N, C-alpha and C positions, 0 to 999 in steps of 0.2 A: 695901738699907737697912743702916745701921750695926748691928753685932751688939749694941751696948749698948742700942739702941732696939728690938730685935726683939721682946722680950717686952712692952715698954711699949705698942707700937701694934699688936700682933698681932690684937687684936679688930677692926681695920679691914680685915683682908684680904678678908673676904667681902662688903664693902659694894659695892652696885651703883654708887654714885656714885664718881667719881674723887676721891681724897684724897691729899694729900701734906703733909709737915711740913718747915718751913724754920726753920733755926737759923743765926743769924749769916750770913744771906744764902745759905746752902747748903742743898740738899735733903738731908734726913737720912732721909726715909721716903717711899715712894710705893706705893700698893696696886695690885693687878692692874688694876682698872678705870681708874686714872689712866694706867698704862702702855699699856693698850689704846687709850685715847682719844688719847694722844700718838703711838702707833705706834712706841714706842721700848722698848729693853731696860732692865733695872735699872741696868746699868753706865753707860748713856747718860744716866741721870737722877740717881740717888742719888750724892751726893758732888759734884754739879755746882752751879754758881751757879743761883739761881732764875731767871736771865735766859734759861736754855735752855727754860723753860716757855712763855714768851710772846714775842710780837714785840717789837722794841725799844721801840716806843711803849707797848706794854702793860707792859714791864718798868719804865719810868720811873714809870708810874702806880702799879704794884704797890709799888715802893720807897717812894714817897711815902705810900701807905696804911700800909705797915709802920711807918714812922717815927712817924706820928700815932698809930697803935694802941699802939706800945710806950711812948709818952709818956702813955698813958691817955686820949688824946683820942678823941672819938666819930667813927667813920667809917661809911660805908654798909655795912650788913650784906651786901648782895648787889649786884653790879654785873657788867656784861658786858665781856668783853675778848676778845682774839684769841689763841688758843693757837698755838704754833709746833710743828706736828706733822710727822711724816715725810712726810705726804701734802700738806702745805701749810697755810696759815693756816685755822683753824677757829674759828668763834665759839662761845663758851661762857659760861655763867653761873657766876661765881666768888663764893664765900662765904668770908670771912676771919674767923677767931677766933684768940685767943691762949691758950696753956697755959704759964704761967710765962714762960720766955724763948723758947718755941717758938711759931711761927705756923702754924696749920693752914689749909690752902686746900682747899676742896671745889669740884669743877668738874662742871657739867652741860652735855652737848653740846646746842647750840642749832641745829645745821645743818639737821636735819629740820624742826624747828619753823619755821626761816627759810623753808624750801621751802614748807611749808604756808601760812605767812603770805604768801609771795609769790604762791602760787596764789590765795589769797583776795583779795589785792590786785589781781591780774590780773582776777579776776571783777568786782571793783568797777569797775575801769577799763573793762572790756568793757561792763558795764551802762551806764556813763556815756556811752559812745560809740555806743550803739545808736540813739538818737533821730534821728540824721542819715540813717538808711536809709529808703528810699521805699516798700518793699512788705513784706508779711508774709513772703514767700519770702526776701527778702534778710535780714531780721532773724533768722529761724530758721536760715538757712544760716550766718550769722556765728556765732550761738550754738553750733550743733552743731559747726562747724569748730574754734572755740576750746576747747570742752570736750574735744574729741578731742585737741587739741595738749597740753592740760594733763594728759592721762592719766586722765581721769575715765571711769567707766562711767556711762551716763545713758540715760534713756528719756523720750519725749514722748508723753503719752497724752491722748486726746480721748474724753469720754463719748459713747456712742452708744446711745440708749435705756437699757436697764438694764445695759449692759456697757461695757467700755472698749476702744477701738481703739488698738493700739500703732502710732502714726503713725511713730515712728522709735526705734530701739534701737541702742546702740553698747556693746559689751563690750570694755573696754580689755585688750590683751594683758598677761599677767603670768606669773610663773613657776608659779603655781598653777592658772591658767585658760588653756587654750590652744585647746581645741575650741570653735569658734563665735566666738572673739575676733578682733578686727581686721577685722570686716566689718559692714555695715549690715543690719538686719532691720526689716521694717515690715509693716503690714496684719494682724497677729495680733489676734484678739478674745479678751479675757479678762474675768475677774470682779474685783470690788472686793476688795482685801485690806484688813485692818484699818488698816494705816498709810495706804493710799490714801484710805480713808473719812475718817480724821482730817485728812488734808491737804485734801481737798475741803471739809470742814466748817470747819476752823480756819484755813486759809490756809497752814499748814506743819506738818510732823511729822517726827520722828526715829525711826529703828529701827536697832538694833544687829545685826539679822540679815537681811541681804539675801537669803540662800538661803530662809529661811522665808517671807518676803513673796512672793518670786517663785514658790514652790511653790503659794501660794494663788491666784496670778493665772492660771496655766496650767490647762488642762483636768485633771480629776481623774486621768485615766489617765496623765498625764505628771508629776504632782506629785512622786512619789517620786524619779523620775529627775532632775528639776531640783534637788531638795533635796540629793541626794547630790553632784551635779556642782558646785553652787555653794558648798557648805559649805567647800571647800578655799580659796576666795578670801578669806574672812574680811572681807568688805566690810560697812561701815556705810553707811546711806543716809539722805538728807534729801530730803523731798518738799516742793515749793512749788507753790502754785496760781497759774495765769496767768489774770488777770482782764481783762475788757473793760468798756466803758461799760454794756453790757447785762447784765453779770453774769459769773460764772466761765465760762471757755471751755476750759481744758486744765490739765494738770499736768506739771511737769518734775521728774523724780526723778534725783538725782545721788548716786553711790556712790563711796566710797574707803575704804582700810584705816584711815586716820588720822582719819576723821570721828568727832567726838564730839558730844554734844548742844549744846555751845557753838557749833558751826559752823552751827547752825540759823538763828541771827540773820543772819549775813552772806548766807547763801543765800536767806533770805526777802527781804532787801533786793534781792538780785540778781533774784529772781523779780518783785519789784515793778518793777524797772527794765525787765525784759523785757516785762512787761504794758504799761508806759507806752510803750515803743518800738513794740510791736505796735499799740497804739491810735493812736499818732501815724502809723505807717505806714499803718494802715487809713484814717485821715482823709486822708492824702496820696494814697493810691491811689484813694480814692473821688473826691477832687477831680480827680486825674489822669484817672480813668475817665470822670468827667463831662465833663471837657474833651475827652477823646478821643471820647466819644460825641457831644458837641455838634459837634466838628469833622467827624465822620463824617456827622452829620445835615446839616450845612451843605453838605458836598460832595455829599451825596445830593440835597439840594434844588437845588443849582446844576446838577447833572447832569440832573435832571428838567426844569429850566427851559430848558436848552440843547439837550436831545435833539430831533433832527429829527422823530422819531416815538416814541410810547410804548415800543415794543419796544426801541429803542436804549438805553433807560434800564435794562432788566433786567440786562444783563451787568455794567455798572459798579456797579449797586446790589448785586448778589450779591457782587461782590468786596469792597465796603465791609463787608458783613455777615461775610464770611469773615475779613477782617483784624481786625475788632473782636472777634469771638467765637472765632475759631480753629476754626470748624466745617468739616466735610468736604464736605457737600453742601447745596445750596439748591434748593428746588423751589417753583414758583408754580402753584397750582391755581385754576382759575376754575369757578364753578358753571355748569352747562349750562342751556339754556332749560327743560328738563324738571325741573330742580332735584333730580333723583334721582341725579346723578352729577357728578363734577368732572373737568375736562380739564386735563392737564399742559401749560401753554402755554410754560413756560420751566424749564430745569434747569441747574444748575452743579455739576459734579463727578460726575454720574451716567453710568454706562456705557450703551451702546446698548440692551442687553437689559433693564436696569432701567427705562430711560426708556420702552421699548416696553410693559413690564408696567404702568406707572402712567399710560399715555397717557390712558386713560379709567377712572376709579376710582369705583365705587359709593360714595355717601356713607353709606349705611346700613352700620353696623358698622365704620366707619373713624374714625380720630382726627380727620380733617378734619370729618366729620359731627358728631362730639361737640363740637368747638370751635365750629362754626357754630351748633349748637343752643344751647350755653351762652353764646355770645358772649364767651368769655374764652379767654386763651392757656392752652395745656397744655404742661407740661414733665414728661416721663416717661422712666424707664429702660426698656430693652427688656423686662425681665421684668414690668414693670407694665402694658405694653400688652396689647391683647386682640385676638382674632380673627385675620384674615389679616395685620394690621399687625404683630402680635407675631411671627408665624412668619416673615414676610419680613425683619424687622429682625434676628432671630437668625440667619437664613440668610445675610444679607448682611454680618453682623459689626458692625452698629451697636449702640452702648451706650446712647445718649441721643438723644431727639428732642424738638424744641420746635415747636408748632403755633400760629400766630397767626392769628386770623380777620381778614379784610380787610373793613373797613366803609367804605362810601361813603354819606354822609348817614345814613339809617336802614336802608340795605340792606347785607346781608352778601353780598359778591360772590365770595368765595373764601378761600383760606388760603395763608399763607407757611410753609413747612416747612423747618427746618434740622435736620441730623443730625450726630452725632459718633460716631466710632469708639471713643473713650475716654469713660468715664463722666464726666459734666460736671454740676456744680451751678451753675445760672445765678443770679447775684446779682439782687436786686430792681432794681438799676440796669440790668443787662443785659437783664432782662425788659422794663423800661420802655423802654429804647432800642430793643429789637427790635420792640416794639409801635409805637413812633414811626416806625421804618423801615417797618413794615407799612403805616402810613398813607400814606407816599409811594408804596409799591407799589400800594396800593389806588387812589390817585389816578391813577397811571400806568395801572393796569389799567382803570379806568373810562374814562380818555382813550383807551386802546387799544380798548375796547369801542365808545365813541362814534365814534372814527375808523373802526373796522371797519364800524360800522353806516352811517356816512355814505358810506363807499366802496361798501358793498354796495348802499345805496339809489341811489347815483349809477349804479352798474353796472345795477341793476334799471331805473332810469329810462331809461338809455341803451338797454337791451334792449327795454323797453316802447315807447320812441320808435321804435327800429329796426323792431320788429314792426309798430307802427302805420303807419310809413311804407311798409313793404312791403305791408301790407294795403290802404292807400289807393292804392298804385301799380297795383293790378290790380282788374279787375272780373270776372275769370273765376272762377266759383264754386269749381271744384275746386282751382285754385291758391290761392285765398284761404283755403279751409278747411285746406289743407296748411300754409300759412304760419302760420295761427293755432294749429293743434294742435302744431306744432313749437315755436312760441314759448312755449306753455303748458308744454311738457315742460322747456324750458330754465329758465324763470323759477321753476318749482317744484322743479327738481332731481329729476325722476322719470324712470325709463327708458321709460315708456310713457304715451301719452295718446291719447284717441279723441274724435272729434266725432260727435255723434248729433243729427240734425235730424228734425223731424216730416215724415212722408211726405205724399203728396198727399191722403190721407184725413184727416189730422190726428189719427188714432187710434193711430198707432204711431211709434216712434222708430227711425230707420234709421242704421246706422254709415256715415258718408260719408267719413271720413278718419282715418288712424292714423299713428303715428310709426314703429313697427317691425313691426306685424302684417302678414301677407301679404294678398294681394288676396282670399283666400277669406273674410276677415272682413267686407270691404266688402259692403254690402247686407243685412247681418244686422239683423233687426228685433225689437222687443219692444213689448208693449202699454204704454200709459201709464195704464191703469186695471185694477185698483184702485191707489191711490197707493203702497201698501206692497208691490206685486208685484216691485219692483226698486229699486235705489238711484237709477237714472236717473229712474224714475217719481216717486219721493219728491221729488227735487230739482226736477223739472219742475212738479209739481202744487203743491209748497210754495213755489215761487219763492225758495228759500233753499238755500245750500250744504249738502251732506251730507258729514260727515267720518267715516270708519270707520278706527279704528286697527288693528283686526285683522279682516280679512274672514272669517276662519274662525269668528268668533263672532257675526256679524250674520245673522239669518235672511232679511234682504231681499236678500242676495247670491245671484244665480242661479249655481249651481254649474257649469253648462256654460260660461258666459262666463268664470268664474274659471279653469276648466281651460284654455280657449283662450288666455287672456292671461297666466296665471301670476301674477296679482295677489295681493298679501298685505295691502295697505292702500290706501285709496281716498279721493280728494277729488273730489266731483261738484259742478259749478258749473252753475246754470241760465243759459241765454242768454235774456235778457229785453229786449224792445224795446217801450217805451211800454206797460208793464204786460202785455205779451203774450209768453208763453214760446214760443220758436221751436225750442228744442232744449237739449241739455246738453253740457258738456265733462267728460270722465272722465279723471282723472289717477291713475295706478296706480304703486304701489311694489312691487318684486318681491323685495327682499332680506329682508323680514320685517316684523313689525308696525312701524308708524311713526305718531307723533303729529304731524300737520301743525301748524305754529306759526301764531299769528295773523298774523305778518308774511308768511308764505308764502301764507296765505289771501288777504291783502290784495293782494299782488302778482298772484296768479293771477286774482283777481276783476277787477283792472284790465284785464288782457289779455282776459278773457272778455267784459267789457262792450264793449271796443273791437271784439272779433270779432263780437259780436252786432249792433252798429251797422253794421259793414262788410258783414256778410252781408245785413242788411235793405236796405242801400243797393244792394248788388249785385243783390238780388232785385228791388228796385224798378226799377233800370235795365234789368235783364233783362226785366221785365214791360213796361217802356216800349218796349224794342226790339221785343218781341213785338207790342205794340200798334201801333207804327209799321209793322211788317211786315204785320200784319193789315190795317191801313189801306191800305198800298200794294197788298196783295193785293185788298182790296175795291175800290180804285180801278181796279186792273187788270181785275178781274172786271166792274166797271161798264162800263169802256171796251169790254171784250170783248163784254159783253151788247149794248152799243149797236151795236158792229160786227156782232155776230151778228143783231141785229134788222134792221139795214140790209141785211145779207147775206140774211136771211130774206125781206125784202120783195123784194130784187133776185132772189133765187132763185125766189120765187113768180112774179115777172114773167117771168124767164128760162124757168122750167119751163113756164109757160103759152105763152110765145111759141115755145119750142123744141119742146115736145111736140106742138103742132098740126102743124108741118111733119113731125115724126117720125111722127105717125100717117099722114100722106099717104105718107111714104117706106115705112113698113111695108106699107101697102095696095098701093103700087105694086110693091114687091119681090115680094109674094105673087102679084100679077096677072101679072108678068113671068115668074115661075117656072112658072105654069100655061100661059102662052102659048108659051114656048120649049120646054117639055118637059124631061125629065131628061137628054137627051143633047146639048143645044145647046152649042156651043163657048163661048158667052158666059155660061153658067150660073156658072162660078167668080167672074166679076166681080159677078154678082148676089149671090152668097153673101157676098162681101167687103162689099158695101154693106149687107147685112142685119146682119153682125157689127158693123160700125162703128156702125150705128144702135142696136144693143143696148148697145154700150159707152157711147154717148152717153146713152142712157136711164138706165144705172146711175150715171153721173156725176151726172145730175140727181137721182136718188134719194139718193145720198150727200150731195149738196149740201143737199138739203132736210132730211135726217136730222141733219146737223151744225148747220145753222142753227136748226132748231126741234126739239131733242131732246125726246122725250116724258119725263115724270117717271117714275122707276122705281117699280115695285110690288114691294118686296122680300118674298121668301118663302124658307124654308129650301130650299136646292138642294144635293143630294148632289154632291160634286165628282167622284168617280171616274167615274160614267157620263157626266157632262157633258164631262169632258176626253177620254174615249175617243171620244165622238161627234165632238167638234171635231177631234181629230187624224185620225180616219178621214176626215172631210170635206176636211181640208187635204191629206191624202195622195192623194185621189182623182185629182187632176189632176197629181200629181208624176210627171215622166217620168224623173228621175234616181234613182240607187240611194241611198235614205235609210233609215237604221235608227232605230227608236224605242226609247228607254230610259225606263222608268218608275221614279219615286222617290216613291211615294205612301205616307205613313205610315198605318198601319192605323187609328189613332184620330183621323184628321182629321175634325173636325165639319163639318156642312153650312154653307155660306155663306149669309148673308142678302142676297139679290140678286134682281133682276128677271131671270128665266132667259133671256128672249129677248135682253135687252140684254147680259148678261154673256157669253152664248154668242157674240154678235157680236164682243165684245172679244177673247175667247179665240181665235175663228176668225181674226180679223185678225192676231193675234200668231203663231199657228201658221203661217198662210200666209206671213207675212213671214219666219219662220225657214226654211221650206221653200224659198222663193224665194232666200234668201241662200246656199244650198248648191247651186250650179249643177253642181258636179262630184260631188255626193253627200256623205254625211256622216252625223252622228248628231244626232237631235233628242231632247233629254232634257227630260222633263216631270216636275216634282216639286211636292209639296204637303205642308205640315207645319203643326202648331199652333205659334203664337208664344207663348212664356211671358210672363207679366206680368199686370198688373191688367186690361188691355184684352183682350177676347175677339177674337182675330184669327187669320187663316189666311194663310200666305204661299204663293203659287203662282209657279212659275218655268218659263220657256220658254228653253232653252239650245240654241244651234246651234253647229256647228263650222265655220261659214263663214269668210269673209275678215275679218270684224270691221268696225267702223265707225270712221272717223277722228274725231279729237277735234273738229275744226271742224264736222263733221256732227252729232256727238252733242249739241252745244249747241242745235241747231235741229230735232232729230229729231221733236219733238212739235208743231212749229208747223203750223198749217193750210196746206195747199197747198204745203208743202215736200216735194219728192221727188227722189230720185236715179234713179228708174226712167224708162225711155223712155215707158212707157204708164201710169205711176202718176198718181193725182190729187192725192196729198199729203194726203189726208184720213183714211187708214186709222189711223195711230198717233194723230193728233189726236183721232179719234173714240174710240179706246181710252182715252185720257187723260180725255176728257169723261165717258165711261161710268163709269170707276173712281171719279173724284172725285164723281160724282153719287151713288155708293154710300158716301161718306165713307171712301174708301180712298185708296191712293197707288200710283203706278207709277214704277219707276226702271229704269235699265239699267247694265250693266257690260260694257265691250267694249274690246279692244285689237286693233289691226290684226294680222291673221294668226292670232288666237287665239279667234275666235268671239265671240258676243254672248249675254248673259243678260238677259232682261226679267223683272223681279221685281214682283209685285203683292201688296199687303196689302189684304185684304178683311175686313169684319166677319163674325164667325161666330156661330152659335147657341150660347148658354151651355150648358155641360155640367152637367146636374142632379147628377152624381156628382162634380163637381170638388171637390178637397180644400179645407178651410177655411183660415183664417189660420194662420200659423206660431205655435207655442207661445211664450209669453212667456219672456224671458230675464232 
């Protein structure tokens, strides 16, 4: 400055505003603030034209103002111009006054204010451009990005119950704050500070102390640390409320060093613009979500309509749900027939171990059970779940699960379960869409159930038809029973089945056929009375099926039979024909308790009814065959009797006519023997004539005995003594070396027979065996009791002779058939007549070169100490 003016303007040296004095268009004084603003030295300013202070355009404007002012004309007290600084042009606010002939110019730097104004202008433009964005995420991402670019520190907070969740925080880097700056923070829960409460209540609020507000937000143990850390920043903050159509939703807090209370208004406007943009984006996203959901539902419906079978719909349906919700797994559970558990019929995104774990899930204590009980969808976080569901979700890493009950008409048939690894809040639209998708899955599930049922019924009908055809194709009882019991096992899906029929007494049930049990079980019997003595007796007497879910809990189960079969659950079906029960079919499960379903009962009953009819038909045909056989036997016996009657008459005539000459021959032979003496050469011839006359006489006796057999008078006859006498008599005339073996059981009872007649039969057989062993051999005689309901004894005569050829065996018992040179052919025929007269039977076994066995079955005397009936099972 000029020395003359130093004292005059000295008092302006400490002024914070820049000031200079111009006289006659030259700068005569400039204080330190002005020199600092211009970035120049005193020599570069003082003594120079005023034009060095401003740009050329600004100099012309300043000259014009000086002229008007020196004339005494009014000019603007303050105006903006551009200073010509050493750093380049800088906007400043200039104020011009006069002091005599001097012009005083005061300057205020407007560059920072311009930056602040530009930042606020940018916020206004940002808020105006937000409504074009389509989603909440896009709006907030744009807001956060632009606030970061403008260098603001900001936070986005959402109320959560009585606290605030810090959804997003950005601390702008500065010279005073470095730790924690320049990076995002989120998820912190804090408390309401005073300024935040005012913001939520009034819509906006200003605070000059960012550090103090932040120290009230964080937990008390960190309050002092945050306060000391942020005090250096010197930030002022403005909070604005973000509203929605339903009310306040969040708060945006923006902080800067230059904020003052007057910045509250533009920031509140910006908050309103953000609120409007979020609301518009929400509307757009809702419409888009609805369109997306409708498109997904249309694709789902189209897929369901074109799927060749219901199961083909599950995979594309799960993919639609995954695309719409972004879920990680989808599971479809169907209620089982017992309604106590659910079966996983389809899964998407589950590994093999998890799928195996959920293959059959008890409904009690599960989310699916609760959803089915309430009939409403459930959306829960893992921590909110309960029981084994919570433990499994936490173990597998799931954060959120949604369970939708599947309803068909008024029936709840299962659940659709979707899971997320990240925490997920489903919107009402997403819940509604998921429920609508569940309807398609329910329809597909019901179609799957109906199709499965139809296929199962078709398979069952085919099996029933096949079993019925096989049963009709045979009339053999044993084969028929085996076909029936195997068909019952297949149709009911059980590992074991047994068929029990009434025995000949009609008082006991006998096991006649089984699926897997050994032959030792066949023939096992149990009483049918009283009705509660066994499950079979209950079904037989009640004419109704008996179902036992757990055989260990039913007192009617006979433990010995349970031990033999290993059964754990049973279905017993009566076999009824024309209101008459003929037996029962027993179906056994071995894996554990089992509840037989109504459909299983229906299918098994259908086969049981067919089996009962087939058995009755086979029995009738068998009885008819027996009747035909008996009729043929009766006719044969009638013819035989007529033949024997004729033979008897002929025999009587022959015997009368032959025995008269025989008497003369016998007398003549005796007379000749006396006449010729014992040493006459012709005596051997006389003896031959006598022997042949005796043989002829015996033939006549046999003929008479066969033609007119006497009726037997049965009495108890001990076998041992009778057989010993018979063998002794047969061996008397044996000239060859024959050994006798005895095989008589010690407890053989006496036979009921006519002793004379049965002795004759035994003697004929013994003689026949002795005569068959011309070169010697062994005669084996045996007798034993025959087990069974009939009281019988079996007697055997076995020789080691040459055997009987097959063509001879067929005629061995025919009258007058013989292979011996001197035989009459009546010996074995007489044996057969005698045995049959005693209600017995005779048979033989023989192979050429291996000997012959004659086997007789004769009635025996009942044993008074014989054991009673078997105990009930």
